[in-house]
C-alpha positions in Angstrom: 4.4 30.6 2.0 1.9 29.2 4.4 2.3 25.6 5.5 -0.9 24.6 3.7 0.4 26.1 0.4 3.7 24.3 1.0 1.9 21.0 1.5 -0.1 21.5 -1.7 3.1 22.3 -3.5 4.7 19.1 -2.3 1.8 17.0 -3.5 1.9 18.8 -6.8 5.6 18.3 -7.1 5.1 14.5 -6.8 2.4 14.6 -9.5 4.8 16.6 -11.7 7.5 13.9 -11.3 5.0 11.2 -12.0 3.9 12.9 -15.2 7.5 13.5 -16.3 8.7 9.9 -15.8 5.6 8.5 -17.4 6.1 10.8 -20.4 9.8 9.6 -20.7 8.5 6.0 -20.6 6.0 6.5 -23.4 7.5 4.0 -25.7 7.1 1.2 -23.2 10.8 1.1 -22.2 12.2 2.4 -19.0 13.7 5.9 -19.5 17.4 6.3 -19.7 18.9 8.2 -16.8 20.8 10.3 -19.3 17.5 11.5 -20.7 16.5 13.1 -17.4 16.3 16.9 -17.9 15.7 18.7 -14.6 14.6 21.8 -16.5 11.5 19.8 -17.5 10.3 19.4 -13.9 11.7 22.5 -12.4 8.6 23.1 -10.3 9.3 19.8 -8.5 13.1 20.2 -8.0 12.8 21.2 -4.3 11.2 17.8 -3.5 13.1 15.7 -6.0 16.3 13.6 -5.8 18.4 11.4 -8.0 19.8 8.3 -6.4 22.3 5.8 -7.7 21.5 2.2 -7.0 24.1 -0.1 -5.5 23.4 -3.8 -4.9 19.8 -4.9 -5.5 18.1 -3.0 -2.7 20.2 0.1 -1.8 20.6 3.6 -3.2 22.8 6.6 -2.6 21.5 10.1 -3.1 23.5 11.9 -5.8 21.6 15.2 -5.7 18.6 16.3 -3.7 16.4 19.3 -3.5 16.2 21.6 -0.5 13.0 20.0 1.0 14.6 16.6 0.9 17.6 17.9 2.9 15.2 19.7 5.3 13.4 16.5 5.9 16.6 14.7 6.6 17.9 17.5 8.8 21.2 17.6 6.8 22.5 18.0 3.3 22.1 14.5 2.0 24.0 14.3 -1.3 26.3 11.3 -1.2 24.4 9.7 1.7 22.3 6.5 1.6 18.6 7.1 0.7 17.8 5.0 3.8 19.0 8.0 5.9 15.4 9.2 5.8 14.2 5.9 7.3 14.3 4.6 10.9 16.7 1.7 11.4 13.9 -0.7 12.3 12.1 0.0 9.0 15.1 -0.1 6.7 14.5 -3.8 5.7 11.0 -2.9 4.5 12.4 0.2 2.7 15.2 -1.7 1.1 12.5 -4.2 -0.2 10.7 -1.2 -1.7 13.9 0.0 -3.5 14.4 -3.6 -4.8 10.9 -3.5 -6.4 12.2 -0.7 -8.7 14.7 -3.3 -10.1 11.8 -5.0 -11.8 10.9 -1.8 -13.7 7.9 -0.5 -11.9 7.5 2.7 -9.9 7.1 2.5 -6.2 5.0 4.8 -3.9 5.7 4.7 -0.2 3.8 6.1 2.7 6.1 7.5 5.4 5.2 8.3 9.0 7.1 9.5 12.1 6.3 10.2 15.7 5.8 13.8 16.9 8.1 16.5 15.6 9.5 19.4 17.6 6.1 21.0 17.6 4.7 17.8 19.1 2.7 16.9 16.0 2.8 13.7 13.9 4.4 14.1 10.5 3.4 12.0 7.4 5.1 12.1 4.0 5.0 10.3 0.7 8.0 9.1 -1.3 7.9 8.0 -4.9 10.7 6.1 -6.7 11.0 5.8 -10.5 13.6 3.4 -12.1 16.0 4.7 -14.7 18.1 2.5 -16.8 21.6 2.9 -18.3 22.5 2.1 -21.9 22.9 -1.6 -21.2 19.3 -1.7 -20.0 20.0 -2.2 -16.2 18.2 -0.1 -13.6 21.1 1.9 -12.1 19.5 5.2 -11.1 16.3 6.2 -9.4 14.4 9.5 -9.9 12.4 10.2 -6.7 10.6 12.7 -4.7 9.4 13.1 -1.1 6.9 15.5 0.3 5.0 16.0 3.6 1.3 15.4 3.7 -1.1 16.6 6.3 -0.9 19.5 8.6 2.5 19.2 10.5 5.6 20.8 9.0 8.2 18.2 7.9 11.4 20.2 8.3 13.8 18.1 10.3 11.1 15.5 10.8 13.7 13.0 11.5 13.8 9.4 10.3 10.5 8.1 9.0 8.8 4.7 9.4 7.6 2.8 6.4 3.9 2.5 6.0 2.1 1.2 2.9 4.2 0.4 -0.1 2.5 0.4 -3.5 4.3 -0.9 -6.5 3.1 -0.3 -10.0 3.6 -3.1 -12.5 6.5 -2.9 -14.8 5.9 -1.0 -18.0 4.4 -3.1 -20.7 6.1 -2.9 -24.1 3.9 -1.3 -26.6 4.1 -2.8 -30.0 4.3 -0.6 -33.0 3.0 -1.7 -36.3 4.9 -1.0 -39.5 4.2 -1.7 -43.1 6.2 -4.8 -44.2 4.8 -5.3 -47.7 3.0 -2.8 -49.9 1.1 -4.5 -52.8 -0.3 -1.4 -54.4 
């Protein structure tokens, strides 16, 4: 595939993840992590990851697609999600992870200096909270994809740019018939 096609696929993969998570959360509750079915977003798997939260602002990658490992420069299952982030930007990144604890999705712009081809690399990461059966946010569904013209393989650690948090899901009330006087 050409780089342009790969970049378009990465952006599309993040859109697929967003639509999937939003669809799971249709009742107004955060989705259960056990309800995640990778077969439902298979076209985004290369750019997707599942991370387990520990503490309020950290996460460890449980499983990651090939593009995520390529961006990290190493197979990253079992490693901290912050592996993708430069040390000086990890405080800001950890704050973005903490925002998921409140139940909202987080969108993060990532940048790095020049890669091996001497071109700047930009990427976008999305984080979606998933709850366990007790209602706590214990997992994150996420994705990361390069944007722009430079290839992101082995881009090295990224800096954190703009962080956009979506508000927590609002509970949608359902009406039910309580009394029928007919």
